N, C-alpha and C positions, 0 to 999 in steps of 0.2 A: 864573616860567614854565617848566611842565614837557615837557622833553622825552624824548620813548622813545626808548629805544635796541635793544629789542627789530629783531631784522632781519625784512625784510621776506620771508615763504615765499609766495609766490603757489596754493600747493596747500593754504594754510588762508584765502583770502582770497576763496575761494565761486564763484560763476558769472561770469565774464566775458563780457558780449559780444564776439561774435567775428565773421570772414567763417571757413566751415569749410570747405576747397575740396572737391566729390565728394558735400555736402550737401544739400538745398534750404535755404538759407537768407534766411529774412525778414524783412525791413528791421525796425526796432524803431518809427522815424519815422513810414512809412506804409504799411504792410504789402505791399508790391507783395514782388515777386522778383526784378529784375532791376538785374544789378551792369553794374557797370565796372572791371574787372580789374585793378590795377597792380601792382608788384611789391613792396609795405609793406601797402597797403590797398584794400578793393574800395568803389565808393563808388555808392549807388543811382541808380539815371535818374531815378528820379521825384524824391525829394526830397534827394537830393545830401548823406543821411548819409555818413560814411564809419566802416569801421569797419577796423581792424586784422586783418589773413590770419592766421586760427591754421591753422598748418603742420609746429607740430611738431620743426621745422627751426631752421636758425641763418642768422646776417642779418649783412652785416660783409662789409670784405677778410679774404681770406685765409683762405678758407674753402673754395679750392680745392681736389683730393687728384690725386696723381698716380697714374698707373695704372701698374704693374710690364708691363712685355711679357714671354710666357714664351719663350724663345730653342729 
C-alpha cells in the first residue's frame, strides 16, 4: 500500500468552492443566490447546500487581541 507523505499545500490544490463574503455567491447545487450565514458555514436557503466561509481569517479559541490604551 502506498502512503503519500508529501505535506498538503492549499496553494497547489486548485480552486475550492467556498462562500466569499462581499461577493455575489451562486449556489453550486441549484444556482440560486440566497444564503443563511452562520459562523463557519453558509447554507443555501433553497437546496441546503452548505459551503465553508472563506474569510481569510483565523478561527478558534484564543484569537482575541487586546488593544492597549494610550495614556
